[in-house]
N, C-alpha and C positions, 0 to 999 in steps of 0.2 A: 117355547114349552119345555118343560123338564121331563126327559124320558122315563117311563115307567121300568120297573123291573120285573121282568116276567120269568119266573122260575119256579121249580118245585121247592119245598121248604125243606132241604136236605143240606145242611151245611157241610158234609162230609163229600158232597159231589165236588167239589171245586178241586182241580187237579192243579192248575197253575195260577199262584195268586199275583204272580209278576211275570214278566218277559225276562227270560235269560240270554236272549240273543242280544248282543251289542248295538244298541240303536245309533251310535255313532259309524259303525260299520255300516248299517242298514242304509243309513240317508247318503254316504258316500257310494255305496254300491249300486243303490236304485238310480240315483241322479234323478229325482222326480222335479220335472219343469212345471213352471206356474201354469196353472188351468188344466193338467191333467187330471184324468182319472186314474185312482188307485184301489185295486184290491188288497186287503190285509188280513191275515188270519188274526182272530180277536184275542186269543191266548187271555194275558193278564191285562191287556188293554194299553200299557205303557208305549210300546212301539208303534201302535197306530195312532195315538195320541200325538208322538214324535214327528210323524209324517206330515202334520199339518205345518210344521215349519218350513216346508219347502213349497208352501203355496198351491196346493193342487185345489180344483175346483170341487173335487168329490172325492171321498173316502169310505170305502164299504168294508168295515169290519165284520168279519164272518166266523162263526165258530158252529160246529154242531151241539156242542154241549150248551144247554141253557145255563148251567151254573158259570161258565166262564162268560157268558153275555152279560150276565147279572154282575159280575165282577166289574167288566168294561162300563157297564151302565152307571154302576155305583161310582166309580173313579170321575165319569164325565160329570155327573151330578155334583160330586164333591169340589171339583175344578170350578164349577160355575158359583157353588154356594158359599165356599170356605175362603178364608184369606190363606196365604200362602204359607204361612207356618202351621195352620192348622190342617191343611191338607197333608203335608209332610207326616205331622204327627198321626194322623187318621190311617196313612198307609203304613205306618211301621218306620219310616225312614228316619225320624228323630224320636226320642224318648218322650212319655206323655203321661198323665194320670186322669185324661178326660176324653179318651176316645170313644167310650159308648155315649158321652153327650154329644161329640161330634157327628157319630154315626146317626143318632135321634134327630138331629138338626138336618141332615142330608134327606132323611127319609120323611121328615114333616112336609105333610102336604100330599103326599102320595096316595093315590086311591086303588092302588093295585092290591088284589088279595094275594098275590103271591108274593108280595114284599115280606112275608113272613119268612123267606129265605134268611134274610139279614136279620131280622128281629129275632131269629132262633139261633144266630151264632154263637156260640161260645168262646172265649179268649181273645176277643177285639182289643180289650183293656191291655193285655199282657203281650200281645204280639203286633196287633195293628192288622188292616187287611191285607198286608203283603205277607204275613206270616200264616195265613190259613189255609193255602191250598195243600194238598197231600204231598207234594213235592216240598214245598217249604216246610212243613211239620217233619218229613223225613231228616231234613237238613238241621232242623233244631234238634233232633234228637241224637244227630251224629255230633253236633256243636257242643251241645249240652253233656251228653253222656258218654263220650269218647274221645273228643279232640283234647280234653285236659290229661288224659293219659300219654300224650304225645307231645303236647307242645304248651309250656308254660305261657301265663299272660304276658311276661317280659318278652318271651320270644315274638307272640303277636304283636305286640307294640313295635318291636324292632322291625318286624317285616313290614309294618305299614306306615313306617317313616319313610320320608322322601332320601333316596341316595342314588348312587351310581352303578351301572351293570357290574362293573368289577367287583364292588363292594358287596353286592346282591350276590354274586357267584359264589364267593367265600363264605357268605353267611348261610346260602342254600346248603353248600356241600359239607360245611362245618358244624352249623349249629341246626337247622332244620331237617335235613333228610336224614334222621336217625332211623336206625332199625324199627323202633316202636312206630314212626310216621308209616315208612314203608309198608308195614304189616296194616297199618289202619288205613293207608289209602287203598291197598289193594282189596281190603274189604269194602269199602266205602263205593269204588268203581267196579265191584263184581256184578255179576248177572243178577244175583240175590237182591243186591241193594238197588238196582235200576229197577227191578219188579216192583220193591217196596216204594219206589218213587212214582210209580204209576205208568212205567214204561212196560212194553209187552216184549218179554223175551223171546216167544215164538219166531219172531221176524228178524232176529238179530243176525248179523253176517259174520260176527266173529264171537269165539269163546272168551272165558275169562282172561286167557293170557294176551289175547289181541286187544280186548277192553283196557286193560290194566296198563298194558305197555304204550299204546297210543295216549292214555290221559296221564300218563307219567310224563311223557315227553311235553305234552301241552302244559301240564302245570308247571314244569319247570322253565317253560318260555314265558310264561305269565309272570312268575315270579323273579325271574331273572333278567330276560330280556327287555320285558316291558316293566313299566313302574307301578308296583303293588298299591303305593299309596294312592295312585289316581285311578284304581279299578273299583267300581261302585259295587260291582258284581261280588268281588273278592272279599270286600267289607262286608256284606249281609253274610255271606258264607262263613266267614270266621268269627264275626262280632253277633249276627242279628240282625242289624241294622245300616242305615247308610251313612249317618252323621252328615258331615260336609261334601262327602264324596258322591255325589247323586247321578243317576241316569239321565239321559237328555230332557225326557218329558217333565222332570222334576226340577230342573236347574231353574234358579230365578231370573236369569235374563231370558228364558224360553216363555216364562208363564204367561206374561199380556198376549204374546203372538198365538199361543195356543188357545188360550182363553177366547179371543176374539174369533177365532175359528172354528169352534166346536160344531156349530151348526151345519159344518160340510160333512160331519162324519154320520153314518146311519149303521146302525147295529142290526146284525141278523143271526138268529138262532137256526143256522140251516147249515148242511153238509155244503163244504165248497164247491162240488160238482153240481149239487142242485142250485146253488145261487148263481153259478155261472151259467145254467141253462137257462135263467130269466133274462139274460141279458143280450142285447143286440150281437151280432157278431161284429168283431173289429171294433169293439167300445173302449177297451180298457190298455191304459199306457203301461202301468207298472204293477208288480204282483209282489208284495211282500209274503212270503210263503212260510217263513219261519221254519219249524221242524216238522211241518205237516206230512212229510212224505214219510217219517220215523216208522209209524205203526202200519204202512200199507204194504202190501206184497208188491214184489215186481211188475205183476200184470196190472194191478191197481194203479201203480205209479204211472205206467204207461197211458193208461185209459184217462188219468185225470190230467196229464199232459195234455193229451188231444183235447180235453174240454177247456184248457187254459188257451192254447193255441188259437182254437175257435173264436174265443172271446177277445183275442188281443189284435191290437193294431199292429201293424208292421213297423219293426224298431221296438216293440214293448220289451221290457226287461222283467225277467224273474229272479229272486233272489233267494237263496234258501241255504240251510245249514245241514250237515250231516253228522250225526253223533254215534249211533248204533248201528245203523243201516247205511252204507254207502249208496248214494243214488246219484246218477248224472244222466245227462242226455242221451239216450240209447242210439246206435248208430242208425237205427232204422227212420230216425227222425231228424238226420243230418241235413236235409233238405228244407227244414222246417225250425230248428233251432240251432244257433250258434253259441258254443261255449265262449265266455269271455275269461280265459284262463288267468292270463297276465294280471288283468285287474283284480281277478280273485286271490290270486297268490300274492299280491302285493297288499292288499286291504286286509288278507288273512293274517298277516305277519303283524299287525297293529291291533288285531281283534281281540277284543277284552272277554268275550264269551268263555265262560268257565266248563262247560259242559259240551261243547261243540267241537267236533275235530275238523271237520272241513267248510269251507265256506265256498258255495257255487253260485255263479252269476251266469245266465242265459239270456240270449236276445231272440226275439222271434224274427224271422227273415220275411221280408217282403214278397 
């Protein structure tokens, strides 16, 4: 049965229309085994869909924001109803002149009164689903309104052409990293910009200097040490679409497997702590936590970790990212959680996430 979209009719409520954590890193870090049970933060839905590739028995997609669950459920509907190319058009990965028609096709037959969320959305034809979140709208304003002052189209094209690290280093130092870019980058990764993207500044661990310094080092790593031509998140950030460089859940070779396993996903508009409280103790094997700890206080973070540990089987694994707020297992939980630091460092070197500063992997001890 096609899931219904249950959410209030307010298109501005959607914070993230996509997942910005690298799904390739997520799959390698979680190492989900066939038949396992996975809890995954909903966000834009893409990474939860990608987890189906690991053949879990059950995936619970959880988000406290009904608008986020609406986004996740719409993508699930679209995955079922649309062809491969049509799906990429609807989400905005490829250009299209028929997104409203595709959206109507997905919503056809729904009996939910609250499907008005998607019927009231403006901008679907211009941006696709993936461009409609507050986070993505701010990126679009940056890309359209500010980026052209620092980087020409020729430089963007050169950056996204495949090459080698030595050539990328020369290009970055001599062509890309101009004074205009540095000023623009500092503005784009300031506290004010983070607030505009929907992030809560009151809980940041670092001021603007710390934010910009860490982001600058991270961005140079992404543009020089890694291959920009193969980074779907960078393509969207700079171009506003993925083209042929796609995140895991959208790659053609993965479509059939994901589509065949969609019934294993259940979506819940509920807080993570509330959802975990409904589960039996020691019943979950893997936790994709994304950036769920970013807006939480340290005390709330510790409280949520305890709820996760209660629901986790021995040997269960937690994966999450730090961006503005640095979180990792407190020393008081050293008998319950073991950091997998070497694995996190190794996978972090190849992580394509644009806005995350640190990958954290932890294991529940028996």
